[in-house]
SEFIZA-3560 file (N, C-alpha, C; in Angstrom, 3 decimals):
REM SEFIZA-3560
<numar><xx>82.293</xx><yy>112.642</yy><zz>96.743</zz><atom>N</atom></numar>
<numar><xx>82.597</xx><yy>111.827</yy><zz>98.007</zz><atom>CA</atom></numar>
<numar><xx>84.119</xx><yy>111.313</yy><zz>97.709</zz><atom>C</atom></numar>
<numar><xx>84.564</xx><yy>111.227</yy><zz>99.211</zz><atom>N</atom></numar>
<numar><xx>86.060</xx><yy>110.687</yy><zz>99.017</zz><atom>CA</atom></numar>
<numar><xx>85.856</xx><yy>108.894</yy><zz>99.144</zz><atom>C</atom></numar>
<numar><xx>86.741</xx><yy>108.295</yy><zz>98.593</zz><atom>N</atom></numar>
<numar><xx>86.735</xx><yy>106.957</yy><zz>98.703</zz><atom>CA</atom></numar>
<numar><xx>88.110</xx><yy>106.607</yy><zz>99.517</zz><atom>C</atom></numar>
<numar><xx>87.905</xx><yy>105.575</yy><zz>100.119</zz><atom>N</atom></numar>
<numar><xx>89.292</xx><yy>105.416</yy><zz>100.859</zz><atom>CA</atom></numar>
<numar><xx>89.068</xx><yy>103.699</yy><zz>101.058</zz><atom>C</atom></numar>
<numar><xx>90.118</xx><yy>103.044</yy><zz>100.680</zz><atom>N</atom></numar>
<numar><xx>90.515</xx><yy>101.678</yy><zz>101.195</zz><atom>CA</atom></numar>
<numar><xx>91.224</xx><yy>101.487</yy><zz>102.660</zz><atom>C</atom></numar>
<numar><xx>90.598</xx><yy>100.815</yy><zz>103.516</zz><atom>N</atom></numar>
<numar><xx>91.355</xx><yy>100.866</yy><zz>105.008</zz><atom>CA</atom></numar>
<numar><xx>91.124</xx><yy>99.811</yy><zz>105.514</zz><atom>C</atom></numar>
<numar><xx>92.230</xx><yy>99.100</yy><zz>106.401</zz><atom>N</atom></numar>
<numar><xx>92.382</xx><yy>98.121</yy><zz>107.239</zz><atom>CA</atom></numar>
<numar><xx>91.689</xx><yy>98.634</yy><zz>108.187</zz><atom>C</atom></numar>
<numar><xx>90.468</xx><yy>97.706</yy><zz>108.776</zz><atom>N</atom></numar>
<numar><xx>89.812</xx><yy>97.756</yy><zz>109.890</zz><atom>CA</atom></numar>
<numar><xx>90.821</xx><yy>98.296</yy><zz>111.229</zz><atom>C</atom></numar>
<numar><xx>91.917</xx><yy>98.053</yy><zz>111.575</zz><atom>N</atom></numar>
<numar><xx>92.880</xx><yy>98.547</yy><zz>112.361</zz><atom>CA</atom></numar>
<numar><xx>92.961</xx><yy>100.096</yy><zz>112.619</zz><atom>C</atom></numar>
<numar><xx>92.846</xx><yy>100.638</yy><zz>111.503</zz><atom>N</atom></numar>
<numar><xx>93.104</xx><yy>102.092</yy><zz>111.350</zz><atom>CA</atom></numar>
<numar><xx>91.642</xx><yy>102.866</yy><zz>111.153</zz><atom>C</atom></numar>
<numar><xx>90.543</xx><yy>102.226</yy><zz>111.806</zz><atom>N</atom></numar>
<numar><xx>89.400</xx><yy>102.861</yy><zz>111.737</zz><atom>CA</atom></numar>
<numar><xx>89.581</xx><yy>103.375</yy><zz>113.216</zz><atom>C</atom></numar>
<numar><xx>89.014</xx><yy>104.639</yy><zz>113.248</zz><atom>N</atom></numar>
<numar><xx>88.664</xx><yy>105.393</yy><zz>114.662</zz><atom>CA</atom></numar>
<numar><xx>87.434</xx><yy>104.511</yy><zz>115.246</zz><atom>C</atom></numar>
<numar><xx>87.387</xx><yy>104.623</yy><zz>116.534</zz><atom>N</atom></numar>
<numar><xx>86.724</xx><yy>104.108</yy><zz>117.242</zz><atom>CA</atom></numar>
<numar><xx>84.864</xx><yy>104.211</yy><zz>116.989</zz><atom>C</atom></numar>
<numar><xx>84.798</xx><yy>105.809</yy><zz>116.401</zz><atom>N</atom></numar>
<numar><xx>83.702</xx><yy>105.932</yy><zz>116.137</zz><atom>CA</atom></numar>
<numar><xx>83.142</xx><yy>105.503</yy><zz>114.931</zz><atom>C</atom></numar>
<numar><xx>84.055</xx><yy>104.947</yy><zz>113.719</zz><atom>N</atom></numar>
<numar><xx>83.958</xx><yy>104.517</yy><zz>112.805</zz><atom>CA</atom></numar>
<numar><xx>83.657</xx><yy>103.111</yy><zz>113.029</zz><atom>C</atom></numar>
<numar><xx>84.337</xx><yy>102.385</yy><zz>113.832</zz><atom>N</atom></numar>
<numar><xx>84.265</xx><yy>101.226</yy><zz>114.213</zz><atom>CA</atom></numar>
<numar><xx>82.581</xx><yy>100.731</yy><zz>114.689</zz><atom>C</atom></numar>
<numar><xx>82.297</xx><yy>101.782</yy><zz>115.629</zz><atom>N</atom></numar>
<numar><xx>81.052</xx><yy>101.530</yy><zz>115.951</zz><atom>CA</atom></numar>
<numar><xx>80.043</xx><yy>101.986</yy><zz>115.045</zz><atom>C</atom></numar>
<numar><xx>80.037</xx><yy>102.776</yy><zz>114.051</zz><atom>N</atom></numar>
<numar><xx>79.392</xx><yy>102.534</yy><zz>113.036</zz><atom>CA</atom></numar>
<numar><xx>79.115</xx><yy>101.290</yy><zz>111.939</zz><atom>C</atom></numar>
<numar><xx>80.487</xx><yy>100.670</yy><zz>111.791</zz><atom>N</atom></numar>
<numar><xx>80.571</xx><yy>99.400</yy><zz>111.510</zz><atom>CA</atom></numar>
<numar><xx>79.758</xx><yy>98.598</yy><zz>112.058</zz><atom>C</atom></numar>
<numar><xx>80.068</xx><yy>98.216</yy><zz>113.498</zz><atom>N</atom></numar>
<numar><xx>79.159</xx><yy>97.275</yy><zz>114.247</zz><atom>CA</atom></numar>
<numar><xx>77.666</xx><yy>97.754</yy><zz>114.260</zz><atom>C</atom></numar>
<numar><xx>77.355</xx><yy>98.792</yy><zz>114.002</zz><atom>N</atom></numar>
<numar><xx>75.870</xx><yy>99.347</yy><zz>113.969</zz><atom>CA</atom></numar>
<numar><xx>75.361</xx><yy>98.944</yy><zz>112.531</zz><atom>C</atom></numar>
<numar><xx>76.125</xx><yy>98.818</yy><zz>111.591</zz><atom>N</atom></numar>
<numar><xx>75.571</xx><yy>98.579</yy><zz>110.198</zz><atom>CA</atom></numar>
<numar><xx>75.526</xx><yy>96.893</yy><zz>110.147</zz><atom>C</atom></numar>
<numar><xx>76.686</xx><yy>96.194</yy><zz>110.649</zz><atom>N</atom></numar>
<numar><xx>76.482</xx><yy>94.940</yy><zz>110.660</zz><atom>CA</atom></numar>
<numar><xx>76.599</xx><yy>94.451</yy><zz>111.947</zz><atom>C</atom></numar>
<numar><xx>75.373</xx><yy>94.402</yy><zz>113.003</zz><atom>N</atom></numar>
<numar><xx>75.155</xx><yy>93.916</yy><zz>114.215</zz><atom>CA</atom></numar>
<numar><xx>75.456</xx><yy>92.235</yy><zz>114.266</zz><atom>C</atom></numar>
<numar><xx>74.813</xx><yy>91.761</yy><zz>113.108</zz><atom>N</atom></numar>
<numar><xx>75.156</xx><yy>90.336</yy><zz>113.212</zz><atom>CA</atom></numar>
<numar><xx>76.375</xx><yy>89.717</yy><zz>112.400</zz><atom>C</atom></numar>
<numar><xx>77.310</xx><yy>90.708</yy><zz>112.518</zz><atom>N</atom></numar>
<numar><xx>78.621</xx><yy>90.209</yy><zz>111.480</zz><atom>CA</atom></numar>
<numar><xx>78.063</xx><yy>90.418</yy><zz>109.811</zz><atom>C</atom></numar>
<numar><xx>78.954</xx><yy>90.420</yy><zz>109.358</zz><atom>N</atom></numar>
<numar><xx>78.709</xx><yy>90.461</yy><zz>107.414</zz><atom>CA</atom></numar>
<numar><xx>78.269</xx><yy>89.261</yy><zz>106.854</zz><atom>C</atom></numar>
<numar><xx>77.815</xx><yy>89.153</yy><zz>105.954</zz><atom>N</atom></numar>
<numar><xx>77.776</xx><yy>88.182</yy><zz>104.989</zz><atom>CA</atom></numar>
<numar><xx>78.706</xx><yy>88.061</yy><zz>103.620</zz><atom>C</atom></numar>
<numar><xx>78.381</xx><yy>86.692</yy><zz>103.025</zz><atom>N</atom></numar>
<numar><xx>79.000</xx><yy>87.056</yy><zz>101.649</zz><atom>CA</atom></numar>
<numar><xx>78.337</xx><yy>88.041</yy><zz>100.822</zz><atom>C</atom></numar>
<numar><xx>77.193</xx><yy>88.291</yy><zz>100.710</zz><atom>N</atom></numar>
<numar><xx>76.564</xx><yy>89.221</yy><zz>100.182</zz><atom>CA</atom></numar>
<numar><xx>76.910</xx><yy>90.692</yy><zz>100.111</zz><atom>C</atom></numar>
<numar><xx>77.511</xx><yy>90.806</yy><zz>101.434</zz><atom>N</atom></numar>
<numar><xx>77.876</xx><yy>92.174</yy><zz>102.017</zz><atom>CA</atom></numar>
<numar><xx>79.437</xx><yy>92.596</yy><zz>101.428</zz><atom>C</atom></numar>
<numar><xx>80.377</xx><yy>91.620</yy><zz>100.765</zz><atom>N</atom></numar>
<numar><xx>81.607</xx><yy>91.344</yy><zz>100.331</zz><atom>CA</atom></numar>
<numar><xx>81.842</xx><yy>92.101</yy><zz>99.123</zz><atom>C</atom></numar>
<numar><xx>82.443</xx><yy>93.100</yy><zz>98.992</zz><atom>N</atom></numar>
<numar><xx>83.049</xx><yy>93.475</yy><zz>97.505</zz><atom>CA</atom></numar>
<numar><xx>84.216</xx><yy>92.981</yy><zz>97.240</zz><atom>C</atom></numar>
<numar><xx>84.453</xx><yy>92.629</yy><zz>96.289</zz><atom>N</atom></numar>
<numar><xx>85.911</xx><yy>92.010</yy><zz>95.963</zz><atom>CA</atom></numar>
<numar><xx>86.400</xx><yy>92.735</yy><zz>94.759</zz><atom>C</atom></numar>
<numar><xx>87.752</xx><yy>93.330</yy><zz>94.523</zz><atom>N</atom></numar>
<numar><xx>88.136</xx><yy>93.920</yy><zz>93.560</zz><atom>CA</atom></numar>
<numar><xx>89.673</xx><yy>93.787</yy><zz>93.784</zz><atom>C</atom></numar>
<numar><xx>90.803</xx><yy>94.185</yy><zz>92.282</zz><atom>N</atom></numar>
<numar><xx>91.817</xx><yy>93.922</yy><zz>92.561</zz><atom>CA</atom></numar>
<numar><xx>92.532</xx><yy>95.472</yy><zz>93.128</zz><atom>C</atom></numar>
<numar><xx>93.415</xx><yy>95.738</yy><zz>93.621</zz><atom>N</atom></numar>
<numar><xx>94.102</xx><yy>96.853</yy><zz>93.951</zz><atom>CA</atom></numar>
<numar><xx>95.097</xx><yy>97.179</yy><zz>92.725</zz><atom>C</atom></numar>
<numar><xx>95.976</xx><yy>98.233</yy><zz>92.835</zz><atom>N</atom></numar>
<numar><xx>96.826</xx><yy>98.417</yy><zz>92.019</zz><atom>CA</atom></numar>
<numar><xx>98.025</xx><yy>97.391</yy><zz>91.819</zz><atom>C</atom></numar>
<numar><xx>98.121</xx><yy>96.493</yy><zz>92.840</zz><atom>N</atom></numar>
<numar><xx>99.168</xx><yy>95.618</yy><zz>92.688</zz><atom>CA</atom></numar>
<numar><xx>98.723</xx><yy>94.538</yy><zz>92.052</zz><atom>C</atom></numar>
<numar><xx>97.569</xx><yy>94.412</yy><zz>91.678</zz><atom>N</atom></numar>
<numar><xx>96.844</xx><yy>93.135</yy><zz>91.277</zz><atom>CA</atom></numar>
<numar><xx>96.656</xx><yy>92.094</yy><zz>92.135</zz><atom>C</atom></numar>
<numar><xx>96.428</xx><yy>92.741</yy><zz>93.576</zz><atom>N</atom></numar>
<numar><xx>96.066</xx><yy>91.619</yy><zz>94.482</zz><atom>CA</atom></numar>
<numar><xx>94.368</xx><yy>91.804</yy><zz>94.585</zz><atom>C</atom></numar>
<numar><xx>94.092</xx><yy>90.717</yy><zz>95.082</zz><atom>N</atom></numar>
<numar><xx>92.569</xx><yy>90.536</yy><zz>95.520</zz><atom>CA</atom></numar>
<numar><xx>92.143</xx><yy>90.907</yy><zz>96.789</zz><atom>C</atom></numar>
<numar><xx>91.385</xx><yy>92.047</yy><zz>96.519</zz><atom>N</atom></numar>
<numar><xx>90.876</xx><yy>92.791</yy><zz>98.172</zz><atom>CA</atom></numar>
<numar><xx>89.699</xx><yy>92.243</yy><zz>98.199</zz><atom>C</atom></numar>
<numar><xx>89.212</xx><yy>91.902</yy><zz>99.418</zz><atom>N</atom></numar>
<numar><xx>87.782</xx><yy>91.715</yy><zz>100.072</zz><atom>CA</atom></numar>
<numar><xx>87.201</xx><yy>92.757</yy><zz>100.983</zz><atom>C</atom></numar>
<numar><xx>86.390</xx><yy>93.650</yy><zz>100.872</zz><atom>N</atom></numar>
<numar><xx>86.053</xx><yy>94.685</yy><zz>101.848</zz><atom>CA</atom></numar>
<numar><xx>84.480</xx><yy>94.588</yy><zz>101.887</zz><atom>C</atom></numar>
<numar><xx>84.102</xx><yy>95.291</yy><zz>102.976</zz><atom>N</atom></numar>
<numar><xx>82.612</xx><yy>95.989</yy><zz>103.221</zz><atom>CA</atom></numar>
<numar><xx>82.696</xx><yy>97.317</yy><zz>103.216</zz><atom>C</atom></numar>
<numar><xx>81.401</xx><yy>97.807</yy><zz>102.844</zz><atom>N</atom></numar>
<numar><xx>81.274</xx><yy>99.127</yy><zz>102.473</zz><atom>CA</atom></numar>
<numar><xx>80.938</xx><yy>99.959</yy><zz>103.553</zz><atom>C</atom></numar>
<numar><xx>81.314</xx><yy>101.321</yy><zz>104.296</zz><atom>N</atom></numar>
<numar><xx>80.916</xx><yy>101.950</yy><zz>105.165</zz><atom>CA</atom></numar>
<numar><xx>80.874</xx><yy>103.501</yy><zz>104.506</zz><atom>C</atom></numar>
<numar><xx>79.767</xx><yy>104.020</yy><zz>104.536</zz><atom>N</atom></numar>
<numar><xx>79.625</xx><yy>105.358</yy><zz>104.039</zz><atom>CA</atom></numar>
<numar><xx>79.285</xx><yy>106.069</yy><zz>105.271</zz><atom>C</atom></numar>
<numar><xx>80.044</xx><yy>107.528</yy><zz>105.127</zz><atom>N</atom></numar>
<numar><xx>80.047</xx><yy>108.282</yy><zz>105.795</zz><atom>CA</atom></numar>
<numar><xx>79.254</xx><yy>109.640</yy><zz>105.354</zz><atom>C</atom></numar>
<numar><xx>79.284</xx><yy>110.818</yy><zz>105.866</zz><atom>N</atom></numar>
<numar><xx>78.494</xx><yy>111.859</yy><zz>104.995</zz><atom>CA</atom></numar>
<numar><xx>79.457</xx><yy>112.352</yy><zz>103.916</zz><atom>C</atom></numar>
<numar><xx>80.926</xx><yy>112.247</yy><zz>104.052</zz><atom>N</atom></numar>
<numar><xx>81.496</xx><yy>112.862</yy><zz>103.044</zz><atom>CA</atom></numar>
<numar><xx>82.474</xx><yy>111.635</yy><zz>102.471</zz><atom>C</atom></numar>
<numar><xx>82.570</xx><yy>110.531</yy><zz>102.852</zz><atom>N</atom></numar>
<numar><xx>83.268</xx><yy>109.384</yy><zz>102.634</zz><atom>CA</atom></numar>
<numar><xx>82.889</xx><yy>108.206</yy><zz>102.523</zz><atom>C</atom></numar>
<numar><xx>83.475</xx><yy>107.152</yy><zz>101.856</zz><atom>N</atom></numar>
<numar><xx>83.003</xx><yy>106.144</yy><zz>101.526</zz><atom>CA</atom></numar>
<numar><xx>84.523</xx><yy>105.282</yy><zz>101.786</zz><atom>C</atom></numar>
<numar><xx>83.871</xx><yy>104.162</yy><zz>102.690</zz><atom>N</atom></numar>
<numar><xx>85.204</xx><yy>103.625</yy><zz>103.475</zz><atom>CA</atom></numar>
<numar><xx>85.127</xx><yy>102.113</yy><zz>102.880</zz><atom>C</atom></numar>
<numar><xx>85.966</xx><yy>101.223</yy><zz>102.032</zz><atom>N</atom></numar>
<numar><xx>86.174</xx><yy>100.053</yy><zz>101.876</zz><atom>CA</atom></numar>
<numar><xx>86.869</xx><yy>99.313</yy><zz>102.864</zz><atom>C</atom></numar>
<numar><xx>86.523</xx><yy>98.621</yy><zz>103.773</zz><atom>N</atom></numar>
<numar><xx>87.087</xx><yy>98.280</yy><zz>104.940</zz><atom>CA</atom></numar>
<numar><xx>87.405</xx><yy>96.681</yy><zz>104.710</zz><atom>C</atom></numar>
<numar><xx>88.709</xx><yy>96.557</yy><zz>104.669</zz><atom>N</atom></numar>
<numar><xx>88.796</xx><yy>95.222</yy><zz>104.122</zz><atom>CA</atom></numar>
<numar><xx>88.958</xx><yy>94.184</yy><zz>105.274</zz><atom>C</atom></numar>
<numar><xx>88.345</xx><yy>93.202</yy><zz>104.853</zz><atom>N</atom></numar>
<numar><xx>88.002</xx><yy>92.039</yy><zz>105.586</zz><atom>CA</atom></numar>
<numar><xx>88.809</xx><yy>90.950</yy><zz>105.778</zz><atom>C</atom></numar>
<numar><xx>88.966</xx><yy>90.706</yy><zz>107.031</zz><atom>N</atom></numar>
<numar><xx>89.881</xx><yy>89.205</yy><zz>107.443</zz><atom>CA</atom></numar>
<numar><xx>88.890</xx><yy>88.673</yy><zz>108.990</zz><atom>C</atom></numar>
<numar><xx>89.577</xx><yy>87.697</yy><zz>109.398</zz><atom>N</atom></numar>
<numar><xx>88.899</xx><yy>86.947</yy><zz>110.504</zz><atom>CA</atom></numar>
<numar><xx>88.687</xx><yy>87.728</yy><zz>111.626</zz><atom>C</atom></numar>
<numar><xx>89.731</xx><yy>88.745</yy><zz>111.795</zz><atom>N</atom></numar>
<numar><xx>89.725</xx><yy>89.344</yy><zz>113.138</zz><atom>CA</atom></numar>
<numar><xx>88.689</xx><yy>90.658</yy><zz>113.239</zz><atom>C</atom></numar>
<numar><xx>88.567</xx><yy>90.970</yy><zz>111.754</zz><atom>N</atom></numar>
<numar><xx>87.241</xx><yy>92.136</yy><zz>111.565</zz><atom>CA</atom></numar>
<numar><xx>86.020</xx><yy>91.302</yy><zz>112.155</zz><atom>C</atom></numar>
<numar><xx>85.885</xx><yy>90.148</yy><zz>111.397</zz><atom>N</atom></numar>
<numar><xx>84.685</xx><yy>89.607</yy><zz>111.747</zz><atom>CA</atom></numar>
<numar><xx>84.576</xx><yy>89.422</yy><zz>113.434</zz><atom>C</atom></numar>
<numar><xx>85.643</xx><yy>88.852</yy><zz>114.091</zz><atom>N</atom></numar>
<numar><xx>85.343</xx><yy>88.586</yy><zz>115.548</zz><atom>CA</atom></numar>
<numar><xx>85.397</xx><yy>89.937</yy><zz>116.150</zz><atom>C</atom></numar>
<numar><xx>85.877</xx><yy>91.118</yy><zz>115.652</zz><atom>N</atom></numar>
<numar><xx>85.770</xx><yy>92.345</yy><zz>116.244</zz><atom>CA</atom></numar>
<numar><xx>84.259</xx><yy>93.002</yy><zz>116.172</zz><atom>C</atom></numar>
<numar><xx>83.730</xx><yy>92.662</yy><zz>115.180</zz><atom>N</atom></numar>
<numar><xx>82.243</xx><yy>93.200</yy><zz>114.975</zz><atom>CA</atom></numar>
<numar><xx>81.247</xx><yy>92.676</yy><zz>115.851</zz><atom>C</atom></numar>
<numar><xx>81.338</xx><yy>91.085</yy><zz>115.898</zz><atom>N</atom></numar>
<numar><xx>80.707</xx><yy>90.389</yy><zz>116.541</zz><atom>CA</atom></numar>
<numar><xx>80.812</xx><yy>90.633</yy><zz>118.014</zz><atom>C</atom></numar>
<numar><xx>82.063</xx><yy>91.151</yy><zz>118.501</zz><atom>N</atom></numar>
<numar><xx>82.200</xx><yy>91.101</yy><zz>120.236</zz><atom>CA</atom></numar>
<numar><xx>82.449</xx><yy>92.956</yy><zz>119.985</zz><atom>C</atom></numar>
<numar><xx>82.136</xx><yy>93.758</yy><zz>119.443</zz><atom>N</atom></numar>
<numar><xx>82.511</xx><yy>95.276</yy><zz>119.635</zz><atom>CA</atom></numar>
<numar><xx>81.869</xx><yy>95.614</yy><zz>120.974</zz><atom>C</atom></numar>
<numar><xx>80.341</xx><yy>95.206</yy><zz>121.103</zz><atom>N</atom></numar>
<numar><xx>79.827</xx><yy>95.828</yy><zz>122.319</zz><atom>CA</atom></numar>
<numar><xx>80.496</xx><yy>95.323</yy><zz>123.783</zz><atom>C</atom></numar>
<numar><xx>81.002</xx><yy>94.029</yy><zz>123.455</zz><atom>N</atom></numar>
<numar><xx>81.492</xx><yy>93.163</yy><zz>124.732</zz><atom>CA</atom></numar>
<numar><xx>83.142</xx><yy>93.447</yy><zz>124.974</zz><atom>C</atom></numar>
<numar><xx>83.642</xx><yy>94.240</yy><zz>124.001</zz><atom>N</atom></numar>
<numar><xx>85.115</xx><yy>94.600</yy><zz>124.302</zz><atom>CA</atom></numar>
<numar><xx>85.349</xx><yy>96.007</yy><zz>124.878</zz><atom>C</atom></numar>
<numar><xx>86.378</xx><yy>96.218</yy><zz>125.567</zz><atom>N</atom></numar>
<numar><xx>86.533</xx><yy>97.330</yy><zz>126.417</zz><atom>CA</atom></numar>
<numar><xx>87.450</xx><yy>97.946</yy><zz>125.551</zz><atom>C</atom></numar>
<numar><xx>87.708</xx><yy>99.283</yy><zz>125.946</zz><atom>N</atom></numar>
<numar><xx>88.579</xx><yy>99.929</yy><zz>125.060</zz><atom>CA</atom></numar>
<numar><xx>89.879</xx><yy>99.484</yy><zz>124.760</zz><atom>C</atom></numar>
<numar><xx>90.556</xx><yy>99.168</yy><zz>126.203</zz><atom>N</atom></numar>
<numar><xx>91.712</xx><yy>98.514</yy><zz>126.027</zz><atom>CA</atom></numar>
<numar><xx>91.717</xx><yy>97.230</yy><zz>125.172</zz><atom>C</atom></numar>
<numar><xx>90.800</xx><yy>96.382</yy><zz>125.086</zz><atom>N</atom></numar>
<numar><xx>90.468</xx><yy>95.431</yy><zz>124.329</zz><atom>CA</atom></numar>
<numar><xx>90.865</xx><yy>95.765</yy><zz>122.665</zz><atom>C</atom></numar>
<numar><xx>90.204</xx><yy>96.801</yy><zz>122.743</zz><atom>N</atom></numar>
<numar><xx>90.079</xx><yy>97.119</yy><zz>121.323</zz><atom>CA</atom></numar>
<numar><xx>91.153</xx><yy>97.702</yy><zz>120.756</zz><atom>C</atom></numar>
<numar><xx>92.070</xx><yy>98.400</yy><zz>121.839</zz><atom>N</atom></numar>
<numar><xx>93.359</xx><yy>98.993</yy><zz>121.286</zz><atom>CA</atom></numar>
<numar><xx>94.482</xx><yy>97.777</yy><zz>121.272</zz><atom>C</atom></numar>
<numar><xx>94.234</xx><yy>96.522</yy><zz>122.162</zz><atom>N</atom></numar>
<numar><xx>94.943</xx><yy>95.245</yy><zz>121.537</zz><atom>CA</atom></numar>
<numar><xx>94.512</xx><yy>94.717</yy><zz>120.111</zz><atom>C</atom></numar>
<numar><xx>93.697</xx><yy>95.182</yy><zz>119.692</zz><atom>N</atom></numar>
<numar><xx>92.929</xx><yy>94.736</yy><zz>118.345</zz><atom>CA</atom></numar>
<numar><xx>93.947</xx><yy>95.363</yy><zz>117.306</zz><atom>C</atom></numar>
<numar><xx>94.198</xx><yy>96.635</yy><zz>117.684</zz><atom>N</atom></numar>
<numar><xx>94.950</xx><yy>97.338</yy><zz>116.894</zz><atom>CA</atom></numar>
<numar><xx>94.305</xx><yy>98.548</yy><zz>116.048</zz><atom>C</atom></numar>
<numar><xx>93.356</xx><yy>98.816</yy><zz>116.584</zz><atom>N</atom></numar>
<numar><xx>92.308</xx><yy>99.971</yy><zz>116.338</zz><atom>CA</atom></numar>
<numar><xx>93.015</xx><yy>101.320</yy><zz>116.774</zz><atom>C</atom></numar>
<numar><xx>93.195</xx><yy>102.160</yy><zz>115.748</zz><atom>N</atom></numar>
<numar><xx>93.764</xx><yy>103.260</yy><zz>116.181</zz><atom>CA</atom></numar>
<numar><xx>92.752</xx><yy>104.534</yy><zz>116.515</zz><atom>C</atom></numar>
<numar><xx>93.366</xx><yy>105.708</yy><zz>117.006</zz><atom>N</atom></numar>
<numar><xx>92.152</xx><yy>106.282</yy><zz>117.456</zz><atom>CA</atom></numar>
<numar><xx>92.030</xx><yy>107.417</yy><zz>116.228</zz><atom>C</atom></numar>
<numar><xx>93.014</xx><yy>107.639</yy><zz>115.232</zz><atom>N</atom></numar>
<numar><xx>92.866</xx><yy>108.435</yy><zz>114.170</zz><atom>CA</atom></numar>
<numar><xx>92.395</xx><yy>107.976</yy><zz>113.148</zz><atom>C</atom></numar>
<numar><xx>91.406</xx><yy>108.638</yy><zz>111.997</zz><atom>N</atom></numar>
<numar><xx>91.043</xx><yy>108.384</yy><zz>111.041</zz><atom>CA</atom></numar>
<numar><xx>91.996</xx><yy>108.453</yy><zz>109.957</zz><atom>C</atom></numar>
<numar><xx>91.825</xx><yy>107.768</yy><zz>109.209</zz><atom>N</atom></numar>
<numar><xx>92.876</xx><yy>108.078</yy><zz>107.537</zz><atom>CA</atom></numar>
<numar><xx>91.843</xx><yy>108.473</yy><zz>106.680</zz><atom>C</atom></numar>
//
């Protein structure tokens, strides 16, 4: 499986929907994975698995807001949050 560390802003709407489905009430402390990147910075992320890729989606306050309000946001509002339509 491919493993990717991504910012939630770079998730496609389809992957963002999968993340929202996985965490319909938001994520909790037990869902967060903490690790150091190659620059020795602490990264906090939640895991999203697809058929061929494991995404570690970086956690921040806007991700929590976007997940908890995903169903109520319009496509334009999602674009304003910075979510690209292309996967990385």
